[in-house]
C-alpha positions in Angstrom: 96.4 116.9 106.5 97.8 113.7 105.0 99.1 113.9 101.4 99.9 111.0 99.2 103.2 110.9 97.2 101.3 109.5 94.2 99.8 112.1 91.9 99.4 113.5 88.4 99.1 117.0 87.1 99.0 118.7 83.8 98.8 122.1 82.1 98.6 123.5 78.6 99.7 126.8 77.2 100.0 128.4 73.7 103.1 130.5 72.9 103.0 132.2 69.5 102.9 129.3 67.0 103.6 126.6 69.7 101.1 124.6 71.7 102.9 123.4 74.8 101.7 120.4 76.8 103.1 119.8 80.3 102.6 116.6 82.4 104.0 115.8 85.8 103.6 112.6 87.7 105.0 111.3 91.0 105.4 108.0 92.9 106.7 107.2 96.4 110.4 107.7 97.2 112.4 108.4 100.3 113.8 111.5 98.7 113.2 113.7 95.7 114.1 111.7 92.6 113.6 114.1 89.7 113.6 113.4 86.0 113.0 116.1 83.4 112.1 115.3 79.8 112.1 118.7 78.1 112.8 119.8 74.5 116.1 121.5 73.7 114.0 124.6 73.1 113.4 125.0 76.8 116.7 123.7 78.2 117.5 127.3 79.3 114.9 127.0 82.1 116.0 123.6 83.3 117.4 124.8 86.7 114.4 127.0 87.3 112.0 124.1 86.8 114.0 121.9 89.2 113.8 124.6 91.9 110.1 124.9 91.5 109.4 121.2 91.7 111.7 120.8 94.7 109.9 123.6 96.5 106.3 122.6 95.6 106.5 118.8 95.7 109.1 118.2 98.4 109.8 114.5 97.7 108.9 111.5 95.6 109.9 110.0 92.3 108.9 112.9 90.0 108.9 113.0 86.2 108.2 116.2 84.3 107.6 115.9 80.6 107.1 118.9 78.3 106.0 118.4 74.6 105.1 121.0 72.0 103.7 121.1 68.5 103.5 123.8 65.9 100.1 125.3 65.3 101.2 126.3 61.8 103.2 123.3 60.6 104.9 125.2 57.8 108.6 125.6 58.7 110.7 128.6 57.6 113.3 127.5 55.1 116.0 129.6 53.4 118.4 128.9 50.6 122.0 129.9 51.0 122.4 131.5 47.5 126.1 132.2 47.8 126.8 128.6 48.7 124.5 127.3 46.0 126.2 129.4 43.3 129.6 128.3 44.5 128.6 124.6 44.3 127.0 125.1 40.9 130.1 126.8 39.4 132.4 124.1 40.8 130.3 121.3 39.4 130.1 123.0 36.0 133.9 123.6 35.9 134.7 120.0 36.9 132.2 118.7 34.3 133.8 120.8 31.6 137.3 119.8 32.7 136.4 116.1 32.5 134.5 116.6 29.2 131.5 115.0 30.7 128.8 114.4 28.1 126.1 112.9 30.4 123.2 114.7 31.9 124.2 117.9 33.5 121.7 118.7 36.2 124.2 120.8 38.2 121.4 122.7 40.0 119.8 119.4 41.3 123.1 118.1 42.5 124.0 121.4 44.1 120.7 121.6 46.1 121.5 118.3 47.7 124.9 119.4 49.0 125.4 120.5 52.6 124.4 123.9 54.0 122.4 124.9 50.9 119.0 124.5 52.4 118.8 125.9 55.9 115.9 125.4 58.4 115.5 128.4 60.7 116.4 127.5 64.3 113.5 127.7 66.7 114.0 130.0 69.7 111.9 131.4 72.5 112.3 134.7 74.3 112.4 135.3 78.1 108.7 136.1 78.2 107.8 132.8 76.6 110.1 131.0 79.1 108.2 132.7 81.9 104.9 131.5 80.5 106.2 127.9 80.5 107.5 128.3 84.1 104.1 129.5 85.2 102.4 126.6 83.5 104.7 124.1 85.3 103.7 125.8 88.6 100.1 125.2 87.6 100.8 121.6 86.8 102.5 121.2 90.3 99.4 122.7 91.9 97.2 120.3 90.0 99.4 117.4 91.2 99.2 118.6 94.8 95.4 118.6 94.6 95.6 115.0 93.4 97.9 114.2 96.2 95.6 115.7 98.8 92.6 113.7 97.5 94.6 110.5 97.6 95.9 111.4 101.0 92.4 111.7 102.4 91.7 108.1 101.3 95.0 106.9 102.7 94.2 108.6 106.1 90.8 107.0 106.4 92.3 103.6 105.5 95.1 104.0 108.1 92.7 105.0 110.8 90.8 101.8 110.3 94.0 99.7 110.7 95.1 101.6 113.8 91.7 101.4 115.5 91.7 97.7 114.7 95.0 97.3 116.7 93.5 99.3 119.6 90.4 97.0 119.6 92.6 94.0 119.6 94.5 95.5 122.5 91.4 95.6 124.6 90.7 92.0 123.8 93.9 90.9 125.5 92.4 92.0 128.9 89.9 89.2 128.7 92.5 86.5 128.6 95.2 88.2 130.7 93.3 87.5 134.0 93.5 83.7 133.4 96.9 83.7 131.9 99.2 84.1 134.9 97.4 81.6 137.1 97.7 79.0 134.3 101.4 79.8 133.9 101.8 79.4 137.7 99.9 76.1 137.6 102.0 74.8 134.8 105.2 75.6 136.6 104.1 73.9 139.8 102.9 70.9 137.8 106.4 70.6 136.3 108.0 70.7 139.7 105.7 67.9 140.9 106.4 65.8 137.8 110.1 66.1 138.4 109.7 65.2 142.1 111.5 68.4 143.1 109.0 69.6 145.7 111.1 68.2 148.6 114.3 69.9 147.3 112.8 73.4 146.8 112.2 75.9 149.5 108.5 76.9 149.4 109.2 80.6 150.2 111.9 80.7 147.5 109.5 79.1 145.0 106.9 81.7 145.8 109.4 84.5 145.2 110.5 83.0 141.9 106.9 82.7 140.8 106.2 86.4 141.7 109.4 87.4 139.8 108.4 85.3 136.8 104.9 86.8 136.9 106.3 90.3 136.9 108.5 89.5 133.9 105.4 88.2 132.0 103.3 91.3 132.9 101.9 93.0 129.8 100.8 96.3 131.3 103.7 98.4 130.2 103.6 97.1 126.6 99.9 97.7 126.4 100.2 101.3 127.7 103.1 102.1 125.3 101.3 100.5 122.3 98.2 102.5 123.0 100.3 105.7 123.3 102.0 105.0 120.0 98.7 104.4 118.3 97.3 107.7 119.6 100.5 109.5 118.5 100.2 108.0 115.1 96.6 109.2 114.7 97.6 112.7 115.8 100.6 112.8 113.4 98.3 111.9 110.5 96.9 115.4 110.8 100.3 117.0 110.2 101.7 118.0 106.8 104.6 116.0 105.3 104.5 113.5 108.2 105.4 110.4 106.1 108.9 109.8 107.6 107.7 110.5 111.1 104.8 108.0 110.7 107.4 105.5 109.6 109.3 105.9 112.8 106.1 105.5 114.9 105.2 102.3 113.2 108.6 100.9 114.1 107.9 101.6 117.8 104.4 100.0 117.4 106.1 96.9 116.0 108.5 96.6 118.9 105.6 96.6 121.4 103.5 94.2 119.5 106.5 91.8 119.2 107.1 92.0 122.9 103.5 91.2 123.6 103.8 88.1 121.5 107.0 86.9 123.1 105.6 87.4 126.6 102.1 86.1 125.9 102.4 82.4 126.8 98.7 82.2 125.9 97.3 80.9 122.7 94.4 83.3 122.4 96.6 86.3 123.1 99.1 85.1 120.5 96.3 84.9 118.0 95.4 88.5 118.8 99.0 89.5 118.4 99.1 87.9 114.9 96.1 89.9 113.9 97.8 93.1 115.2 100.9 92.3 113.2 98.8 91.8 110.1 97.2 95.3 110.6 100.7 96.8 111.2 102.0 95.4 107.9 99.1 97.1 106.1 100.0 100.3 107.9 103.7 100.1 106.9 102.8 99.5 103.3 100.5 102.5 103.1 102.8 104.8 105.1 105.4 104.4 102.3 103.0 106.4 100.1 102.6 109.3 102.5 104.4 112.6 101.8 
């Protein structure tokens, strides 16, 4: 089943006084290009999250963002009494020594000095980390569901383009029957115009025309292009087939280009242009396939 590389997933979880919001999004990329935007609080599980994403999402330009907010906004604050008393005494002693007669709000000054007011550092235990890891797995699952849905649309679109190439391939048959006689007629006309008929051996001329006709024959290219198209449609059913599909489109392009160079027929060349247009659409969409 075809999966797109484009997707979005999310998960939410509550851990004690924290509400954690997890978002993960991906775009197309040849390899896994991973960016993690996570709070310092969860940096301990950074490597575990990377391993999960690598295993679950395979490749793509992936961004994981984790945000949290406190359910109870009141933060725990403590006062370092020992430090406060020390500051206060020193300020008072200095003021006395300098015979300072101005306002003496030593307590106010002391409270503003470093390390007096301390905010309790937020930490999470192993169980909380495991809950976040599980939530990230859920977000990856959500993203893969999105990828699958997008992949179904991509697959239907690609089948339309490939079938269009196959239809155009059958149209070539109509003009191919008249193509070689016209080429032969054109060559003979050139010989007549240059007055070379008397200088050319008729048997040799016929041999050259046969050889030239074989060189212009499109049968092999048509057969190979049809096989590549069928191979492409079969590969669409496989998981993680994006790179393989890219290689098949290259082969399709080679056969279409050869058809164009050997056509020597305006109607066939027009058909080839239409096939090239469809192939470019295929190449563009294949870049989004996982």
